[in-house]
N, C-alpha and C positions, 0 to 999 in steps of 0.2 A: 264433092271429087278432090283432092289435092290436086294442085296445081302441076305440070310437067316444070324442073326446071329447064333457064336460057341454054343452061352448057349440062346438060345430064353427067351425072358424077360416075366413075368407075372406079370401083371400089375390088382390092386385091383381098382374095382370103388364103391365109394356111391349110391345111386339112389335117394330120393328124392333132388332135388332142385341143383343136380348133374347131372344125364340121364335124369331125368324126370321132369316136371314142372307138379307135382302134386297141387298145392296148389286149380286149381278148382274143383277137383276130393273132396280131405279130405274137402274143405268148405263143400261141398253137404251129404259127409255120416255125419259131422258132423252137419248139419243140418235138418238130419233126424234119427241122434242118438238123438238130443234134443225133436225133434216131438216123439218117439216112448216111453221116459223115462218122458218128461213133464217136464225137467230141460234145464233151459237158459246155452246153448254155446253159447261164440262168439267166431263164427268162425272164423271172422277177423280177430280175434285177434288168434286164435289157429294155423290161416295159416301163421302167421307174424314170427314164434318160430319153425317153423317144423326143426326136426334133432333129439331130445331126441326120445325115447320110449314111445310110446301112455303113460302107465300109469303116466308117469310125466305131462303130457297136460291135462287127467281124473281130477288128482290129483287136481288140480284147480276150476274142478268145481260140484266134486262128495266126499261124504264124503270116506273115507279111507274103510271101509268094502261092498263098492260098488265097487271099483275097477276091480276086477278082471270077475264079473259080466256084468258089463259095457264093459267092454275092449272086452269080447266075443262076447255081440254082436253088438259092432261096428265092430269087422271084418266080421260079419258076415251079417253087409249091406255093409260093404264097396265094393264087387265085382259089385251090382247093382249099386251103387251111383258114384263109385270113377274113375271107369277102363275109362269108354269112355272119361269124360272129361279132362284127362288128357292126355299130349302131351309130345314127346321127346323133351330134349333141344336143342339150337341152338348145333349141333356139336357132339351129340351125336353118332348118326348111326356112322358119320367118324371118332369117336376118336376109340371105338371098332372096328374096321376094323382096322382101320393103327396098332392096337397090333395084329391082327390076319393076318395081312399081313407081318407085320414083323416075323411070325414063333409063337408068341408068344399067352400068353393065354388070356385071357381078365375076369376075376371074377367079380362077384359084390357083394360086403358086404354090409349089411344095418342094420338096426336096425327095419326095417319094418317085418311085419309077413309073413313069408317066403314065402308060396303058394301067398299072394296077388302080394308078389314083382316078382312074375314068372308071374304071369296073365298079369302085367301091359308089363313085357319085351314083350310078347307073341303076343299081340295086338299092340304094337309099331314095331314088327319085327325086334328089339334089339337083336341079337345073340348073346349072353356069353356064356364065355364055361361051367362058373359055378355060380351059386347062393347060396349066404348064409345069411339067415334072423335073426334076433331077438339077432344082438350083435350091442353093442353102444360104442363108446369114445373108451377107452382101452381094450376093451374084443373085438374088431374087430384084435387086435391082435393074437387069436387065429386062425381065418382062415386065415388071411394072412397067418402067418407062416406056416399051414399047405398046402398051395398054393405054398410057396416059392416066393409069389409075394416081388417082392424090388421097387415099385413104388405103393403107394395108393394115388388115386384123391379124392378129395371131397369138400365140399364147406358150414365144421361147423369146429369150433375150436376143436368139439371132433373128425372129422376126422383126426385131426394132429396129437392127441393126439394118436390114433390109430394108423395111421401109425408110427410115432415115437418109441412108445411100441413096433413095431414090428422089427423094427430096416429098415423100408422104407424106401426113399425118399418120404414126403409130396410134394406131385405137389395138391395143393388149388386152386380152380374156385371161384370168386367173386359173385357167381352167387346166393346165398342164404341167410340165418339168418345173417351173418357176413359178415363184410366189408375186403376190401384187408389190409389194416393198422393191422387190428385185425387177421385175419390170417398169418399174418407177425410177430405180434408178440407173437401168440402162437407158433411158432418154424416152422413154414411153408417154405419150403427148395426154392420150385418156386410158385408164385402167377400168374394166367393167368385170365384175366379180365373172358373168360368163355370156354367151351371147342372147339370153333373154332378153338384157337390157337395152341391147346392139338397134333394134329397129325407132325405140323412142328416141335415142341419142344422134340416131342419123337422120331422124326427123326435125330434130333441135339442129342439127348441124346443117342440113341444108336450108332451113328457115334463116341463118345468121349472115 
């Protein structure tokens, strides 16, 4: 049996394209939004740049004065269209379990609407110790500091910035819109191809 560290680790995880592949679900939600509003949204383009808050994407398609209204509509449509098509990323469940198996806590910190983030995790059976939504890039440091996270895992340069702002080790996975070199250039301390490599990395990290 592995020994539990004297000071159990808290690891933060991003959600979209880190723990979950939400592209099919988000595409369906944008298509439903487009149909409901009569406004064209290139859903394929939108899902190629996941990470930043929803409002940043909506600004490409809707006038500024409608962003709040359309954002609320999108979030209302989201559970019906986006939850079922979304899958766990390879290694996601195992990575969360590895943290908890070491006596630590796995905390999801995401820019996504928090209730919808929780729906995703519940649907996929990923049991995080806490979920904090509505935080992007540097603002993610608020939750990472609150929970004492020493590691933050994400797929976007914004996640790297959030980790560094919090003084946490930035572990990046090249499974989202940002490639490995871009993540390294942004200051990621560790870059993995995907989460399947995370449990082994974590074991080495805790031994060190």
